[in-house]
C-alpha positions in Angstrom: 15.1 -28.1 8.2 13.6 -24.5 7.9 11.1 -23.6 5.3 12.4 -21.0 2.8 10.3 -18.2 1.1 11.2 -15.4 -1.3 9.0 -12.3 -1.1 8.9 -9.9 -4.0 7.0 -6.7 -4.9 7.8 -3.0 -5.2 7.7 0.3 -7.0 5.3 1.9 -4.5 4.7 1.3 -0.8 1.4 -0.5 -1.7 3.4 -3.3 -3.3 5.5 -3.7 -0.2 3.3 -3.1 3.0 1.4 -6.4 2.8 4.8 -8.2 2.6 5.9 -6.2 5.7 2.7 -7.4 7.5 3.6 -11.0 6.6 7.3 -10.9 7.6 6.9 -11.1 11.5 4.3 -13.9 11.1 6.5 -15.8 8.7 9.4 -15.5 11.1 7.3 -16.7 14.0 6.3 -19.7 11.9 10.0 -20.7 11.3 10.4 -19.4 7.7 13.8 -18.3 6.3 12.9 -15.2 4.4 14.6 -13.5 1.5 13.4 -10.4 -0.5 14.0 -9.7 -4.2 13.4 -6.1 -5.2 14.8 -3.4 -7.5 18.0 -1.5 -7.1 16.5 1.8 -6.2 12.8 1.2 -5.4 11.1 2.2 -2.2 11.0 -1.5 -1.2 14.7 -1.5 -0.5 14.3 1.2 2.1 11.1 -0.3 3.7 12.5 -3.8 4.0 15.8 -2.6 5.6 14.5 -2.7 9.2 13.5 -6.4 9.0 17.0 -7.8 9.0 16.4 -10.2 6.1 18.5 -10.7 3.0 17.6 -8.2 0.3 18.7 -8.9 -3.3 18.4 -6.4 -6.2 17.7 -7.2 -9.8 17.3 -5.2 -13.0 13.7 -4.2 -13.8 11.8 -2.4 -16.5 8.3 -1.0 -16.7 5.6 -2.3 -19.1 3.9 0.8 -20.5 0.7 1.0 -22.5 1.8 4.4 -23.9 4.8 5.5 -26.1 8.0 6.1 -24.2 11.6 5.8 -25.5 12.3 3.5 -22.6 9.9 1.0 -24.1 12.8 0.1 -26.4 15.3 -0.5 -23.6 13.2 -1.8 -20.7 12.5 -5.3 -22.3 16.3 -5.9 -22.1 16.3 -4.9 -18.4 13.4 -7.3 -17.8 15.3 -10.1 -19.5 18.4 -9.3 -17.5 16.3 -9.3 -14.3 14.9 -12.7 -15.3 18.4 -14.1 -15.5 19.5 -12.4 -12.3 16.4 -13.7 -10.5 16.9 -17.2 -11.8 20.5 -17.3 -10.5 19.3 -16.0 -7.1 16.5 -18.6 -6.9 18.9 -21.4 -7.7 21.2 -20.1 -4.9 18.4 -19.6 -2.3 16.4 -22.7 -3.2 13.0 -21.4 -1.8 10.0 -23.7 -1.2 7.7 -20.9 -2.4 7.6 -17.4 -3.8 5.0 -14.8 -2.6 4.6 -11.8 -4.8 2.8 -8.5 -4.1 3.1 -7.2 -7.6 4.7 -4.3 -9.2 7.0 -4.7 -12.3 10.0 -6.0 -10.3 7.9 -9.1 -9.5 7.4 -10.2 -13.1 11.0 -11.5 -13.8 11.0 -13.1 -10.3 7.8 -15.0 -10.8 8.7 -16.1 -14.3 12.2 -17.3 -13.1 10.7 -19.2 -10.2 8.1 -20.9 -12.4 10.8 -21.9 -14.9 12.6 -23.6 -12.0 9.5 -25.4 -10.7 9.1 -23.2 -7.6 5.4 -22.6 -6.7 4.3 -19.0 -6.8 1.5 -17.2 -5.0 0.4 -13.7 -6.1 -1.6 -11.1 -4.3 -3.8 -8.5 -6.1 -4.9 -5.7 -3.8 -6.9 -3.6 -6.3 -10.3 -4.5 -7.6 -9.1 -4.8 -11.2 -5.8 -6.7 -11.6 -2.7 -4.7 -12.6 -0.6 -5.4 -15.7 2.3 -6.8 -13.8 0.1 -9.4 -12.0 -1.8 -10.2 -15.2 1.5 -11.1 -16.9 2.3 -13.4 -14.0 -1.1 -15.2 -13.8 0.0 -18.2 -16.0 3.0 -18.8 -13.7 1.1 -18.7 -10.4 -0.3 -21.5 -8.5 -2.7 -19.3 -6.4 -3.9 -15.7 -6.9 -5.1 -14.0 -3.7 -7.4 -11.0 -3.9 -8.9 -8.2 -1.8 -12.3 -7.6 -3.3 -15.1 -10.1 -4.0 -15.6 -8.4 -7.4 -12.0 -9.3 -8.4 -12.7 -13.1 -8.3 -14.6 -12.8 -11.6 -11.4 -11.4 -13.3 -9.1 -14.2 -12.2 -8.5 -17.7 -13.4 -11.3 -19.7 -11.6 -9.0 -22.6 -10.5 -6.4 -20.2 -8.9 -8.5 -17.4 -7.3 -8.8 -17.0 -3.5 -10.5 -14.2 -1.7 -8.2 -13.4 1.3 -8.3 -9.6 1.9 -5.0 -7.7 2.5 -2.6 -8.4 5.4 -2.6 -5.5 7.8 0.5 -4.7 9.9 -0.2 -5.7 13.5 1.8 -2.8 14.9 -0.6 -0.3 13.2 -3.2 -1.5 15.8 -0.8 -0.7 18.7 -0.3 3.0 18.3 -0.4 5.6 21.0 -2.4 8.9 20.5 -0.2 10.6 23.1 3.0 9.4 21.3 1.6 10.7 18.1 0.9 14.2 19.5 4.3 14.3 21.1 6.0 13.3 17.8 4.2 16.1 16.0 4.5 18.7 18.8 0.8 19.1 19.2 0.0 20.3 22.8 -3.7 21.2 22.7 -6.8 19.0 22.4 -7.9 19.9 18.9 -9.0 16.9 16.7 -6.3 15.8 14.2 -6.4 15.5 10.4 -3.8 13.2 8.8 -3.1 13.9 5.1 -1.3 11.4 2.9 -0.8 11.2 -0.8 0.8 7.7 -0.8 4.5 6.9 -0.6 5.3 9.1 -3.6 3.3 12.1 -2.5 0.4 13.8 -4.4 0.9 17.3 -5.7 -2.8 18.1 -6.0 -3.5 17.0 -2.5 -0.4 18.8 -1.1 -1.3 22.1 -2.7 -5.0 22.0 -1.8 -4.5 21.1 1.9 -1.9 24.0 2.1 -4.3 26.4 0.5 -7.0 25.3 3.1 -4.8 25.7 6.2 -6.2 29.1 7.3 -9.8 27.6 7.2 -8.8 24.3 9.0 -6.2 25.2 11.6 -8.6 27.1 13.9 -10.4 23.8 14.4 -7.9 21.0 13.7 -4.2 20.1 14.0 -2.9 18.7 10.8 -0.1 16.1 10.1 0.8 16.0 6.5 2.8 13.2 4.9 3.7 15.0 1.7 6.2 12.7 -0.1 9.8 12.8 -0.9 11.2 16.3 -1.6 7.7 17.8 -1.3 7.9 19.7 2.0 6.9 23.4 1.9 9.8 25.2 3.7 7.7 28.4 4.0 5.2 26.5 6.3 7.7 24.8 8.6 6.8 27.2 11.5 3.0 27.2 11.1 1.5 26.2 14.4 -0.7 23.1 14.4 0.7 22.0 10.9 3.4 19.4 10.8 4.9 18.0 7.6 7.0 14.9 7.0 8.2 13.4 3.7 7.5 9.9 4.9 7.0 8.2 8.3 7.7 4.6 9.1 8.0 3.6 12.8 5.7 6.4 14.1 2.9 5.6 11.6 1.0 3.6 14.1 1.0 6.6 16.5 -0.2 9.0 13.8 -3.0 6.6 13.0 -4.0 6.4 16.7 -4.0 10.2 16.9 -5.9 10.9 13.7 -9.7 11.7 13.8 -10.0 12.1 10.0 -7.6 10.8 7.3 -7.4 12.4 3.8 -5.8 9.9 1.5 -5.3 8.6 -2.0 -7.2 5.4 -2.6 -4.6 2.7 -3.1 -6.1 -0.6 -2.0 -3.7 -1.3 0.8 -4.0 2.2 2.2 -7.8 2.1 2.3 -7.9 -1.4 3.8 -5.7 -0.1 6.6 -8.2 2.7 7.2 -11.1 0.3 7.3 -9.3 -2.1 9.7 -8.4 0.9 12.0 -11.9 2.3 11.7 -10.6 5.8 10.6 -13.2 8.1 9.0 -11.7 9.3 5.7 -11.9 11.5 2.6 -10.5 9.7 -0.4 -9.1 11.5 -3.4 -8.3 8.7 -5.9 -5.6 9.1 -8.5 -7.0 10.4 -11.8 -7.7 8.0 -14.6 -5.6 10.4 -16.8 -2.4 9.4 -14.9 -3.3 5.8 -13.9 -5.4 2.8 -15.0 -8.3 4.0 -12.8 -8.0 1.3 -10.1 -8.0 3.9 -7.3 -11.3 5.3 -8.6 -12.9 1.9 -8.5 -11.5 1.1 -5.0 -12.8 4.4 -3.7 -16.3 4.0 -5.1 -16.5 0.6 -3.5 -15.6 2.1 -0.1 -18.1 5.0 -0.6 -20.9 2.6 -1.4 -20.1 0.6 1.7 -20.4 3.8 3.8 -16.7 3.9 4.8 -15.6 7.1 2.9 -16.4 10.4 1.3 -14.8 10.5 -2.2 -13.6 13.6 -4.1 -12.7 13.2 -7.8 -9.2 14.4 -8.4 -10.4 16.7 -11.2 -12.9 18.3 -8.9 -10.6 18.8 -6.0 -10.4 22.4 -4.7 -10.1 24.1 -1.4 -13.9 24.5 -0.9 -14.8 20.9 -1.5 -11.9 19.6 0.5 -12.8 21.7 3.6 -16.5 20.9 3.3 -15.8 17.1 3.0 -13.4 17.1 6.0 -16.0 18.9 8.2 -18.7 16.5 6.9 -16.7 13.4 7.8 -15.6 14.7 11.2 -19.2 15.7 12.2 -20.5 12.3 11.1 -17.5 10.3 12.2 -19.4 7.9 14.4 -21.6 6.8 11.5 -18.4 6.0 9.4 -16.8 4.2 12.3 -19.9 2.0 12.9 -20.0 0.9 9.3 -16.3 0.0 9.3 -16.6 -1.9 12.5 -19.1 -4.1 10.8 -17.0 -4.7 7.8 -14.8 -7.5 9.2 -11.6 -6.5 7.4 -9.4 -8.8 9.5 -7.9 -12.2 9.2 -6.1 -11.9 5.8 -2.6 -12.6 7.3 -3.8 -16.0 8.8 -5.6 -17.0 5.6 -2.5 -16.2 3.4 -0.2 -18.0 5.8 -2.4 -21.1 5.5 -2.2 -20.9 1.7 1.6 -20.7 1.9 1.7 -23.7 4.2 -0.6 -25.7 2.0 1.4 -24.8 -1.1 4.7 -26.3 0.3 3.2 -29.2 2.2 
């Protein structure tokens, strides 16, 4: 009889990509996999290629600030709980693995109410609200940073790292250049603001194009509906809203990566040994977790960090040249970091949980 697992998590790609890394390994180990996500979240699009059942539930956001939706979202969460409970009764999983995001809360609560063991994964150094709300219902809580262990229930915490998609290690530089239409041998900058895009990064890199393009080709993952149509014909500059299958080739091609500092994104950079400039999301528009993640990477010698409030054309250009010129130093530090093995560790925890 096959083992059954439900994966959940969504809202941003960071709450989905570790699940994507686990899916091929779970399949290889004989698991029957189902995914529970939201109706319109990015997770629905990202999971579509894996040919596993995807179920949508209602979800609401837990906000620490005033918003009229604060009055209606609790009802959506309650509805999501009932929908998740019905699905879990139908699927009858042996275990639930959650990557966080607000869609995961009703799933975890429903699973726990039915006696199904739950495993959480927290990528950031400081746990997010959705995961915090699920701590009491979890059997095991995996985390990415040693510092996080102090913030988790002692009897549940496990330091595992973040699962990295194996295909990211198998990219082709030549395929990346062909995909972007780059025909010369200039080094390549890859710019990404995360799955939702980042307006401040998008604007600043575009202002800096005249200073960077004489020396670099640039591939820019700018986010949904954030393309600059006036720059579609600029030689050496290629824009995409989002890239999925070719991401491995873009990574293989990139000499420097400019990125937000979501934990999954930066762990991929470290595993791939990609010199990088990190521009963490401002504390004004987030809980500040990216700032903490970025500072940790900066202290370990993996990254140069620019505060979002200080970001301008001059500092971005200067930082890119600094990282490129000292790239071997950054690569050496990352090679010594031992950012591998998370997938195997988590698979063992899943096996131990259901055995």
